[in-house]
PyMOL Python script that loads the backbone (N, CA, C, O; Angstrom):
from pymol import cmd

cmd.read_pdbstr("""\
ATOM      1  N   MET A   1     283.516  16.413 206.450  1.00  0.00           N
ATOM      2  CA  MET A   1     282.523  16.222 205.397  1.00  0.00           C
ATOM      3  C   MET A   1     281.522  15.171 205.870  1.00  0.00           C
ATOM      4  O   MET A   1     281.861  14.241 206.602  1.00  0.00           O
ATOM      5  N   PHE A   2     280.291  15.350 205.432  1.00  0.00           N
ATOM      6  CA  PHE A   2     279.208  14.484 205.864  1.00  0.00           C
ATOM      7  C   PHE A   2     278.919  13.418 204.825  1.00  0.00           C
ATOM      8  O   PHE A   2     279.050  13.645 203.622  1.00  0.00           O
ATOM      9  N   THR A   3     278.527  12.261 205.308  1.00  0.00           N
ATOM     10  CA  THR A   3     278.040  11.217 204.411  1.00  0.00           C
ATOM     11  C   THR A   3     276.521  11.264 204.423  1.00  0.00           C
ATOM     12  O   THR A   3     275.917  11.956 205.244  1.00  0.00           O
ATOM     13  N   TRP A   4     275.919  10.534 203.522  1.00  0.00           N
ATOM     14  CA  TRP A   4     274.458  10.529 203.459  1.00  0.00           C
ATOM     15  C   TRP A   4     273.853   9.954 204.732  1.00  0.00           C
ATOM     16  O   TRP A   4     272.754  10.349 205.123  1.00  0.00           O
ATOM     17  N   ASP A   5     274.554   9.020 205.389  1.00  0.00           N
ATOM     18  CA  ASP A   5     274.068   8.455 206.650  1.00  0.00           C
ATOM     19  C   ASP A   5     274.020   9.517 207.747  1.00  0.00           C
ATOM     20  O   ASP A   5     273.085   9.542 208.547  1.00  0.00           O
ATOM     21  N   ASP A   6     275.021  10.389 207.787  1.00  0.00           N
ATOM     22  CA  ASP A   6     275.013  11.477 208.765  1.00  0.00           C
ATOM     23  C   ASP A   6     273.832  12.399 208.523  1.00  0.00           C
ATOM     24  O   ASP A   6     273.199  12.875 209.466  1.00  0.00           O
ATOM     25  N   ILE A   7     273.543  12.645 207.271  1.00  0.00           N
ATOM     26  CA  ILE A   7     272.420  13.523 206.932  1.00  0.00           C
ATOM     27  C   ILE A   7     271.110  12.871 207.361  1.00  0.00           C
ATOM     28  O   ILE A   7     270.226  13.551 207.881  1.00  0.00           O
ATOM     29  N   GLU A   8     270.973  11.570 207.152  1.00  0.00           N
ATOM     30  CA  GLU A   8     269.747  10.878 207.553  1.00  0.00           C
ATOM     31  C   GLU A   8     269.562  10.923 209.069  1.00  0.00           C
ATOM     32  O   GLU A   8     268.434  11.027 209.553  1.00  0.00           O
ATOM     33  N   LYS A   9     270.659  10.844 209.819  1.00  0.00           N
ATOM     34  CA  LYS A   9     270.556  10.929 211.273  1.00  0.00           C
ATOM     35  C   LYS A   9     270.125  12.321 211.708  1.00  0.00           C
ATOM     36  O   LYS A   9     269.439  12.464 212.720  1.00  0.00           O
ATOM     37  N   ASP A  10     270.511  13.345 210.965  1.00  0.00           N
ATOM     38  CA  ASP A  10     270.179  14.734 211.323  1.00  0.00           C
ATOM     39  C   ASP A  10     268.859  15.182 210.710  1.00  0.00           C
ATOM     40  O   ASP A  10     268.620  16.381 210.571  1.00  0.00           O
ATOM     41  N   ASP A  11     268.011  14.247 210.346  1.00  0.00           N
ATOM     42  CA  ASP A  11     266.697  14.537 209.776  1.00  0.00           C
ATOM     43  C   ASP A  11     266.766  15.313 208.465  1.00  0.00           C
ATOM     44  O   ASP A  11     265.848  16.066 208.139  1.00  0.00           O
ATOM     45  N   LYS A  12     267.827  15.136 207.728  1.00  0.00           N
ATOM     46  CA  LYS A  12     267.980  15.737 206.404  1.00  0.00           C
ATOM     47  C   LYS A  12     267.744  17.248 206.409  1.00  0.00           C
ATOM     48  O   LYS A  12     266.841  17.748 205.739  1.00  0.00           O
ATOM     49  N   LEU A  13     268.541  17.944 207.148  1.00  0.00           N
ATOM     50  CA  LEU A  13     268.454  19.388 207.174  1.00  0.00           C
ATOM     51  C   LEU A  13     268.791  19.940 205.786  1.00  0.00           C
ATOM     52  O   LEU A  13     269.704  19.427 205.138  1.00  0.00           O
ATOM     53  N   PRO A  14     268.095  20.950 205.319  1.00  0.00           N
ATOM     54  CA  PRO A  14     268.311  21.463 203.956  1.00  0.00           C
ATOM     55  C   PRO A  14     269.753  21.893 203.689  1.00  0.00           C
ATOM     56  O   PRO A  14     270.282  21.662 202.602  1.00  0.00           O
ATOM     57  N   HIS A  15     270.382  22.515 204.675  1.00  0.00           N
ATOM     58  CA  HIS A  15     271.756  22.960 204.470  1.00  0.00           C
ATOM     59  C   HIS A  15     272.700  21.771 204.316  1.00  0.00           C
ATOM     60  O   HIS A  15     273.626  21.812 203.505  1.00  0.00           O
ATOM     61  N   LYS A  16     272.468  20.717 205.089  1.00  0.00           N
ATOM     62  CA  LYS A  16     273.312  19.514 205.006  1.00  0.00           C
ATOM     63  C   LYS A  16     273.125  18.818 203.654  1.00  0.00           C
ATOM     64  O   LYS A  16     274.086  18.324 203.065  1.00  0.00           O
ATOM     65  N   ILE A  17     271.904  18.786 203.178  1.00  0.00           N
ATOM     66  CA  ILE A  17     271.644  18.181 201.873  1.00  0.00           C
ATOM     67  C   ILE A  17     272.355  18.965 200.787  1.00  0.00           C
ATOM     68  O   ILE A  17     272.956  18.379 199.887  1.00  0.00           O
ATOM     69  N   MET A  18     272.290  20.307 200.867  1.00  0.00           N
ATOM     70  CA  MET A  18     272.960  21.147 199.887  1.00  0.00           C
ATOM     71  C   MET A  18     274.475  20.911 199.922  1.00  0.00           C
ATOM     72  O   MET A  18     275.112  20.793 198.875  1.00  0.00           O
ATOM     73  N   GLU A  19     275.045  20.844 201.126  1.00  0.00           N
ATOM     74  CA  GLU A  19     276.479  20.591 201.245  1.00  0.00           C
ATOM     75  C   GLU A  19     276.850  19.231 200.675  1.00  0.00           C
ATOM     76  O   GLU A  19     277.866  19.092 199.993  1.00  0.00           O
ATOM     77  N   HIS A  20     276.031  18.236 200.952  1.00  0.00           N
ATOM     78  CA  HIS A  20     276.315  16.892 200.441  1.00  0.00           C
ATOM     79  C   HIS A  20     276.276  16.874 198.920  1.00  0.00           C
ATOM     80  O   HIS A  20     277.160  16.300 198.285  1.00  0.00           O
ATOM     81  N   LYS A  21     275.265  17.495 198.334  1.00  0.00           N
ATOM     82  CA  LYS A  21     275.185  17.540 196.870  1.00  0.00           C
ATOM     83  C   LYS A  21     276.389  18.261 196.281  1.00  0.00           C
ATOM     84  O   LYS A  21     276.987  17.792 195.313  1.00  0.00           O
ATOM     85  N   PHE A  22     276.743  19.400 196.866  1.00  0.00           N
ATOM     86  CA  PHE A  22     277.850  20.178 196.333  1.00  0.00           C
ATOM     87  C   PHE A  22     279.181  19.449 196.478  1.00  0.00           C
ATOM     88  O   PHE A  22     279.955  19.373 195.523  1.00  0.00           O
ATOM     89  N   ASN A  23     279.451  18.913 197.664  1.00  0.00           N
ATOM     90  CA  ASN A  23     280.753  18.301 197.939  1.00  0.00           C
ATOM     91  C   ASN A  23     280.906  16.911 197.357  1.00  0.00           C
ATOM     92  O   ASN A  23     281.958  16.590 196.806  1.00  0.00           O
ATOM     93  N   VAL A  24     279.878  16.076 197.466  1.00  0.00           N
ATOM     94  CA  VAL A  24     280.020  14.668 197.084  1.00  0.00           C
ATOM     95  C   VAL A  24     279.517  14.420 195.666  1.00  0.00           C
ATOM     96  O   VAL A  24     280.246  13.874 194.838  1.00  0.00           O
ATOM     97  N   ILE A  25     278.295  14.810 195.384  1.00  0.00           N
ATOM     98  CA  ILE A  25     277.701  14.466 194.099  1.00  0.00           C
ATOM     99  C   ILE A  25     278.338  15.261 192.956  1.00  0.00           C
ATOM    100  O   ILE A  25     278.650  14.700 191.905  1.00  0.00           O
ATOM    101  N   TYR A  26     278.531  16.577 193.163  1.00  0.00           N
ATOM    102  CA  TYR A  26     279.087  17.415 192.091  1.00  0.00           C
ATOM    103  C   TYR A  26     280.562  17.705 192.270  1.00  0.00           C
ATOM    104  O   TYR A  26     281.123  18.516 191.533  1.00  0.00           O
ATOM    105  N   ASN A  27     281.199  17.066 193.226  1.00  0.00           N
ATOM    106  CA  ASN A  27     282.638  17.127 193.429  1.00  0.00           C
ATOM    107  C   ASN A  27     283.138  18.575 193.495  1.00  0.00           C
ATOM    108  O   ASN A  27     284.165  18.912 192.908  1.00  0.00           O
ATOM    109  N   ARG A  28     282.399  19.422 194.215  1.00  0.00           N
ATOM    110  CA  ARG A  28     282.719  20.828 194.446  1.00  0.00           C
ATOM    111  C   ARG A  28     282.830  21.645 193.161  1.00  0.00           C
ATOM    112  O   ARG A  28     283.525  22.660 193.118  1.00  0.00           O
ATOM    113  N   ASN A  29     282.143  21.196 192.122  1.00  0.00           N
ATOM    114  CA  ASN A  29     282.096  21.956 190.877  1.00  0.00           C
ATOM    115  C   ASN A  29     280.853  22.842 190.918  1.00  0.00           C
ATOM    116  O   ASN A  29     279.736  22.368 190.708  1.00  0.00           O
ATOM    117  N   TRP A  30     281.053  24.115 191.188  1.00  0.00           N
ATOM    118  CA  TRP A  30     279.918  25.006 191.418  1.00  0.00           C
ATOM    119  C   TRP A  30     279.100  25.264 190.165  1.00  0.00           C
ATOM    120  O   TRP A  30     277.899  25.519 190.263  1.00  0.00           O
ATOM    121  N   LYS A  31     279.723  25.205 188.975  1.00  0.00           N
ATOM    122  CA  LYS A  31     278.965  25.417 187.735  1.00  0.00           C
ATOM    123  C   LYS A  31     277.970  24.281 187.509  1.00  0.00           C
ATOM    124  O   LYS A  31     276.811  24.527 187.176  1.00  0.00           O
ATOM    125  N   GLU A  32     278.414  23.049 187.688  1.00  0.00           N
ATOM    126  CA  GLU A  32     277.514  21.908 187.530  1.00  0.00           C
ATOM    127  C   GLU A  32     276.439  21.915 188.610  1.00  0.00           C
ATOM    128  O   GLU A  32     275.283  21.578 188.351  1.00  0.00           O
ATOM    129  N   TYR A  33     276.829  22.302 189.821  1.00  0.00           N
ATOM    130  CA  TYR A  33     275.854  22.345 190.914  1.00  0.00           C
ATOM    131  C   TYR A  33     274.757  23.366 190.621  1.00  0.00           C
ATOM    132  O   TYR A  33     273.576  23.065 190.789  1.00  0.00           O
ATOM    133  N   LEU A  34     275.129  24.560 190.189  1.00  0.00           N
ATOM    134  CA  LEU A  34     274.129  25.586 189.892  1.00  0.00           C
ATOM    135  C   LEU A  34     273.266  25.196 188.697  1.00  0.00           C
ATOM    136  O   LEU A  34     272.081  25.527 188.661  1.00  0.00           O
ATOM    137  N   ASN A  35     273.840  24.496 187.719  1.00  0.00           N
ATOM    138  CA  ASN A  35     273.056  24.043 186.574  1.00  0.00           C
ATOM    139  C   ASN A  35     272.074  22.945 186.957  1.00  0.00           C
ATOM    140  O   ASN A  35     271.084  22.726 186.259  1.00  0.00           O
ATOM    141  N   SER A  36     272.342  22.251 188.062  1.00  0.00           N
ATOM    142  CA  SER A  36     271.444  21.175 188.479  1.00  0.00           C
ATOM    143  C   SER A  36     270.191  21.694 189.180  1.00  0.00           C
ATOM    144  O   SER A  36     269.211  20.962 189.325  1.00  0.00           O
ATOM    145  N   ILE A  37     270.219  22.947 189.612  1.00  0.00           N
ATOM    146  CA  ILE A  37     269.080  23.513 190.342  1.00  0.00           C
ATOM    147  C   ILE A  37     268.005  23.928 189.351  1.00  0.00           C
ATOM    148  O   ILE A  37     268.288  24.586 188.351  1.00  0.00           O
ATOM    149  N   GLU A  38     266.768  23.537 189.638  1.00  0.00           N
ATOM    150  CA  GLU A  38     265.649  23.940 188.797  1.00  0.00           C
ATOM    151  C   GLU A  38     265.181  25.310 189.271  1.00  0.00           C
ATOM    152  O   GLU A  38     264.544  25.441 190.316  1.00  0.00           O
ATOM    153  N   TRP A  39     265.511  26.322 188.483  1.00  0.00           N
ATOM    154  CA  TRP A  39     265.196  27.693 188.871  1.00  0.00           C
ATOM    155  C   TRP A  39     263.773  28.028 188.473  1.00  0.00           C
ATOM    156  O   TRP A  39     263.307  27.653 187.397  1.00  0.00           O
ATOM    157  N   ASP A  40     263.091  28.738 189.353  1.00  0.00           N
ATOM    158  CA  ASP A  40     261.728  29.176 189.085  1.00  0.00           C
ATOM    159  C   ASP A  40     261.793  30.552 188.441  1.00  0.00           C
ATOM    160  O   ASP A  40     262.168  31.526 189.094  1.00  0.00           O
ATOM    161  N   GLY A  41     261.433  30.639 187.174  1.00  0.00           N
ATOM    162  CA  GLY A  41     261.527  31.899 186.453  1.00  0.00           C
ATOM    163  C   GLY A  41     260.221  32.655 186.369  1.00  0.00           C
ATOM    164  O   GLY A  41     260.117  33.604 185.591  1.00  0.00           O
ATOM    165  N   LEU A  42     259.213  32.269 187.148  1.00  0.00           N
ATOM    166  CA  LEU A  42     257.933  32.953 187.073  1.00  0.00           C
ATOM    167  C   LEU A  42     258.026  34.403 187.532  1.00  0.00           C
ATOM    168  O   LEU A  42     257.352  35.270 186.976  1.00  0.00           O
ATOM    169  N   TRP A  43     258.840  34.673 188.526  1.00  0.00           N
ATOM    170  CA  TRP A  43     258.963  36.026 189.036  1.00  0.00           C
ATOM    171  C   TRP A  43     259.648  36.927 188.016  1.00  0.00           C
ATOM    172  O   TRP A  43     259.518  38.149 188.081  1.00  0.00           O
ATOM    173  N   LEU A  44     260.380  36.327 187.070  1.00  0.00           N
ATOM    174  CA  LEU A  44     261.124  37.094 186.094  1.00  0.00           C
ATOM    175  C   LEU A  44     260.300  37.436 184.859  1.00  0.00           C
ATOM    176  O   LEU A  44     260.716  38.237 184.022  1.00  0.00           O
ATOM    177  N   LYS A  45     259.125  36.819 184.758  1.00  0.00           N
ATOM    178  CA  LYS A  45     258.295  37.008 183.572  1.00  0.00           C
ATOM    179  C   LYS A  45     257.870  38.469 183.444  1.00  0.00           C
ATOM    180  O   LYS A  45     257.349  39.056 184.392  1.00  0.00           O
ATOM    181  N   HIS A  46     258.095  39.046 182.276  1.00  0.00           N
ATOM    182  CA  HIS A  46     257.704  40.423 182.034  1.00  0.00           C
ATOM    183  C   HIS A  46     256.291  40.461 181.480  1.00  0.00           C
ATOM    184  O   HIS A  46     255.860  39.556 180.766  1.00  0.00           O
ATOM    185  N   ASP A  47     255.583  41.523 181.823  1.00  0.00           N
ATOM    186  CA  ASP A  47     254.220  41.686 181.347  1.00  0.00           C
ATOM    187  C   ASP A  47     254.202  42.017 179.861  1.00  0.00           C
ATOM    188  O   ASP A  47     255.089  42.697 179.345  1.00  0.00           O
ATOM    189  N   THR A  48     253.177  41.522 179.193  1.00  0.00           N
ATOM    190  CA  THR A  48     252.953  41.958 177.824  1.00  0.00           C
ATOM    191  C   THR A  48     252.330  43.353 177.877  1.00  0.00           C
ATOM    192  O   THR A  48     251.951  43.820 178.951  1.00  0.00           O
ATOM    193  N   GLU A  49     252.224  44.007 176.750  1.00  0.00           N
ATOM    194  CA  GLU A  49     251.660  45.352 176.706  1.00  0.00           C
ATOM    195  C   GLU A  49     250.209  45.362 177.201  1.00  0.00           C
ATOM    196  O   GLU A  49     249.801  46.277 177.917  1.00  0.00           O
ATOM    197  N   GLU A  50     249.432  44.343 176.819  1.00  0.00           N
ATOM    198  CA  GLU A  50     248.030  44.266 177.247  1.00  0.00           C
ATOM    199  C   GLU A  50     247.920  44.068 178.755  1.00  0.00           C
ATOM    200  O   GLU A  50     247.067  44.676 179.402  1.00  0.00           O
ATOM    201  N   GLU A  51     248.789  43.208 179.322  1.00  0.00           N
ATOM    202  CA  GLU A  51     248.768  42.978 180.770  1.00  0.00           C
ATOM    203  C   GLU A  51     249.167  44.237 181.532  1.00  0.00           C
ATOM    204  O   GLU A  51     248.599  44.536 182.582  1.00  0.00           O
ATOM    205  N   ARG A  52     250.143  44.973 181.004  1.00  0.00           N
ATOM    206  CA  ARG A  52     250.577  46.200 181.643  1.00  0.00           C
ATOM    207  C   ARG A  52     249.462  47.242 181.641  1.00  0.00           C
ATOM    208  O   ARG A  52     249.230  47.917 182.643  1.00  0.00           O
ATOM    209  N   ILE A  53     248.780  47.364 180.512  1.00  0.00           N
ATOM    210  CA  ILE A  53     247.672  48.324 180.406  1.00  0.00           C
ATOM    211  C   ILE A  53     246.541  47.935 181.359  1.00  0.00           C
ATOM    212  O   ILE A  53     245.981  48.793 182.041  1.00  0.00           O
ATOM    213  N   GLU A  54     246.211  46.664 181.407  1.00  0.00           N
ATOM    214  CA  GLU A  54     245.146  46.197 182.300  1.00  0.00           C
ATOM    215  C   GLU A  54     245.500  46.447 183.765  1.00  0.00           C
ATOM    216  O   GLU A  54     244.662  46.913 184.536  1.00  0.00           O
ATOM    217  N   ARG A  55     246.734  46.140 184.148  1.00  0.00           N
ATOM    218  CA  ARG A  55     247.166  46.350 185.528  1.00  0.00           C
ATOM    219  C   ARG A  55     247.152  47.841 185.888  1.00  0.00           C
ATOM    220  O   ARG A  55     246.690  48.216 186.965  1.00  0.00           O
ATOM    221  N   THR A  56     247.657  48.682 184.992  1.00  0.00           N
ATOM    222  CA  THR A  56     247.675  50.122 185.241  1.00  0.00           C
ATOM    223  C   THR A  56     246.261  50.691 185.328  1.00  0.00           C
ATOM    224  O   THR A  56     245.968  51.522 186.188  1.00  0.00           O
ATOM    225  N   THR A  57     245.392  50.236 184.434  1.00  0.00           N
ATOM    226  CA  THR A  57     244.005  50.695 184.458  1.00  0.00           C
ATOM    227  C   THR A  57     243.325  50.303 185.768  1.00  0.00           C
ATOM    228  O   THR A  57     242.596  51.104 186.353  1.00  0.00           O
ATOM    229  N   THR A  58     243.555  49.098 186.220  1.00  0.00           N
ATOM    230  CA  THR A  58     242.964  48.641 187.482  1.00  0.00           C
ATOM    231  C   THR A  58     243.473  49.461 188.657  1.00  0.00           C
ATOM    232  O   THR A  58     242.698  49.827 189.541  1.00  0.00           O
ATOM    233  N   ILE A  59     244.758  49.750 188.673  1.00  0.00           N
ATOM    234  CA  ILE A  59     245.334  50.555 189.756  1.00  0.00           C
ATOM    235  C   ILE A  59     244.739  51.955 189.756  1.00  0.00           C
ATOM    236  O   ILE A  59     244.356  52.476 190.803  1.00  0.00           O
ATOM    237  N   LEU A  60     244.662  52.566 188.563  1.00  0.00           N
ATOM    238  CA  LEU A  60     244.092  53.910 188.474  1.00  0.00           C
ATOM    239  C   LEU A  60     242.612  53.925 188.859  1.00  0.00           C
ATOM    240  O   LEU A  60     242.151  54.833 189.551  1.00  0.00           O
ATOM    241  N   TYR A  61     241.887  52.926 188.410  1.00  0.00           N
ATOM    242  CA  TYR A  61     240.455  52.857 188.717  1.00  0.00           C
ATOM    243  C   TYR A  61     240.226  52.702 190.225  1.00  0.00           C
ATOM    244  O   TYR A  61     239.376  53.378 190.804  1.00  0.00           O
ATOM    245  N   ASN A  62     240.990  51.811 190.849  1.00  0.00           N
ATOM    246  CA  ASN A  62     240.810  51.568 192.285  1.00  0.00           C
ATOM    247  C   ASN A  62     241.223  52.755 193.144  1.00  0.00           C
ATOM    248  O   ASN A  62     240.745  52.899 194.270  1.00  0.00           O
ATOM    249  N   SER A  63     242.101  53.604 192.630  1.00  0.00           N
ATOM    250  CA  SER A  63     242.532  54.766 193.407  1.00  0.00           C
ATOM    251  C   SER A  63     241.730  56.027 193.077  1.00  0.00           C
ATOM    252  O   SER A  63     241.938  57.075 193.689  1.00  0.00           O
ATOM    253  N   HIS A  64     240.820  55.928 192.117  1.00  0.00           N
ATOM    254  CA  HIS A  64     240.036  57.097 191.700  1.00  0.00           C
ATOM    255  C   HIS A  64     238.975  57.420 192.759  1.00  0.00           C
ATOM    256  O   HIS A  64     238.291  56.515 193.238  1.00  0.00           O
ATOM    257  N   PRO A  65     238.829  58.707 193.131  1.00  0.00           N
ATOM    258  CA  PRO A  65     237.869  59.045 194.190  1.00  0.00           C
ATOM    259  C   PRO A  65     236.402  58.872 193.771  1.00  0.00           C
ATOM    260  O   PRO A  65     235.532  58.703 194.625  1.00  0.00           O
ATOM    261  N   PHE A  66     236.123  58.914 192.456  1.00  0.00           N
ATOM    262  CA  PHE A  66     234.738  58.786 191.984  1.00  0.00           C
ATOM    263  C   PHE A  66     234.504  57.469 191.245  1.00  0.00           C
ATOM    264  O   PHE A  66     233.695  57.413 190.318  1.00  0.00           O
ATOM    265  N   LYS A  67     235.199  56.422 191.646  1.00  0.00           N
ATOM    266  CA  LYS A  67     235.119  55.159 190.912  1.00  0.00           C
ATOM    267  C   LYS A  67     233.720  54.536 190.937  1.00  0.00           C
ATOM    268  O   LYS A  67     233.393  53.729 190.067  1.00  0.00           O
ATOM    269  N   GLN A  68     232.908  54.891 191.901  1.00  0.00           N
ATOM    270  CA  GLN A  68     231.562  54.322 191.943  1.00  0.00           C
ATOM    271  C   GLN A  68     230.659  54.902 190.856  1.00  0.00           C
ATOM    272  O   GLN A  68     229.613  54.327 190.555  1.00  0.00           O
ATOM    273  N   TRP A  69     231.051  56.039 190.258  1.00  0.00           N
ATOM    274  CA  TRP A  69     230.215  56.675 189.241  1.00  0.00           C
ATOM    275  C   TRP A  69     230.805  56.605 187.837  1.00  0.00           C
ATOM    276  O   TRP A  69     230.174  57.045 186.876  1.00  0.00           O
ATOM    277  N   ILE A  70     232.010  56.055 187.715  1.00  0.00           N
ATOM    278  CA  ILE A  70     232.617  55.970 186.378  1.00  0.00           C
ATOM    279  C   ILE A  70     232.818  54.517 185.982  1.00  0.00           C
ATOM    280  O   ILE A  70     232.842  53.615 186.819  1.00  0.00           O
ATOM    281  N   ASP A  71     232.960  54.326 184.696  1.00  0.00           N
ATOM    282  CA  ASP A  71     233.208  52.997 184.153  1.00  0.00           C
ATOM    283  C   ASP A  71     234.718  52.758 184.120  1.00  0.00           C
ATOM    284  O   ASP A  71     235.491  53.674 183.837  1.00  0.00           O
ATOM    285  N   LYS A  72     235.128  51.536 184.408  1.00  0.00           N
ATOM    286  CA  LYS A  72     236.559  51.220 184.421  1.00  0.00           C
ATOM    287  C   LYS A  72     237.188  51.446 183.051  1.00  0.00           C
ATOM    288  O   LYS A  72     238.344  51.861 182.968  1.00  0.00           O
ATOM    289  N   ASN A  73     236.456  51.185 181.987  1.00  0.00           N
ATOM    290  CA  ASN A  73     236.978  51.325 180.629  1.00  0.00           C
ATOM    291  C   ASN A  73     237.088  52.779 180.175  1.00  0.00           C
ATOM    292  O   ASN A  73     237.674  53.056 179.128  1.00  0.00           O
ATOM    293  N   SER A  74     236.536  53.705 180.945  1.00  0.00           N
ATOM    294  CA  SER A  74     236.599  55.116 180.552  1.00  0.00           C
ATOM    295  C   SER A  74     237.902  55.790 180.985  1.00  0.00           C
ATOM    296  O   SER A  74     238.126  56.957 180.663  1.00  0.00           O
ATOM    297  N   ILE A  75     238.757  55.078 181.706  1.00  0.00           N
ATOM    298  CA  ILE A  75     240.026  55.671 182.152  1.00  0.00           C
ATOM    299  C   ILE A  75     240.988  55.723 180.965  1.00  0.00           C
ATOM    300  O   ILE A  75     241.194  54.730 180.267  1.00  0.00           O
ATOM    301  N   ILE A  76     241.560  56.888 180.757  1.00  0.00           N
ATOM    302  CA  ILE A  76     242.489  57.105 179.643  1.00  0.00           C
ATOM    303  C   ILE A  76     243.918  57.093 180.210  1.00  0.00           C
ATOM    304  O   ILE A  76     244.225  57.786 181.179  1.00  0.00           O
ATOM    305  N   LEU A  77     244.751  56.312 179.598  1.00  0.00           N
ATOM    306  CA  LEU A  77     246.144  56.219 180.039  1.00  0.00           C
ATOM    307  C   LEU A  77     246.999  57.148 179.192  1.00  0.00           C
ATOM    308  O   LEU A  77     246.837  57.221 177.974  1.00  0.00           O
ATOM    309  N   LYS A  78     247.911  57.858 179.850  1.00  0.00           N
ATOM    310  CA  LYS A  78     248.845  58.720 179.149  1.00  0.00           C
ATOM    311  C   LYS A  78     250.137  57.951 178.955  1.00  0.00           C
ATOM    312  O   LYS A  78     250.528  57.163 179.816  1.00  0.00           O
ATOM    313  N   LYS A  79     250.785  58.165 177.865  1.00  0.00           N
ATOM    314  CA  LYS A  79     252.062  57.483 177.621  1.00  0.00           C
ATOM    315  C   LYS A  79     253.213  58.351 177.992  1.00  0.00           C
ATOM    316  O   LYS A  79     254.366  57.940 177.853  1.00  0.00           O
TER     317      LYS A  79
END
""", "prot")
cmd.dss("prot")
cmd.show_as("cartoon", "prot")
cmd.util.cbc("prot")
cmd.orient("prot")
């Protein structure tokens, strides 16, 4: 097992820091360790209905062969 001094000598490698936190600070309690991590939930955010419609309309408009002659708002979405 590593002490914090060993980690400082090894330039604080991310894996060593993680091991130190898990083994020493959280006393190998994986539930407390996982709860201590600040999870980024932005990737999990679901689109609202308006955002979904806007994204779909943009995709359809950009893939349309005559997009230079039509208005983006004239695209009709099927459900």
